[in-house]
Every structure is written in structure tokens, then in C-alpha cells.
C-alpha positions, 0 to 999 in steps of 0.5 A: 090681056084681050078682051075675052069676047070671041073675035074681039082683039081689044084690050080688057079694061073691065072685070064683070061679075056675072051672077049666073056665070064666071067672071069675064075681063072685056073691053070697055065696048063689051062692057057697056052691053053687058052692063045693061043686063040685070045682076051684072056688075062691072068694075075697072081692072087695076090700072084701067080706071080712066076707060070705065066711067 
């Protein structure tokens, strides 16, 4: 599955639980940016546990 961020073709490895919006699946790079926002909870997707600390 591809990262759901517009213009990114990287593989999604993290599901972000965003309280004010729908959950999204993104690559580790975008997950790092999103994870800094209050309330966002990143969770590694099955099989990608090594891609997210």
C-alpha cells in the first residue's frame, strides 16, 4: 500500500490515529512529521514494526 500523503510513492508502514480526522496510512517519513502534532497516535502496521521505532 502506498503512503496516503499526496505526491508520495513510498510504502505505507504506519497508521496514524488522528482524533479530528480519519485514520491515514503513511510512510515513516510522513509519520514522523504527523506524530509531533498533539493527539496524533502513530501505530506500526502489521509486518512493518521495524520501520517505526
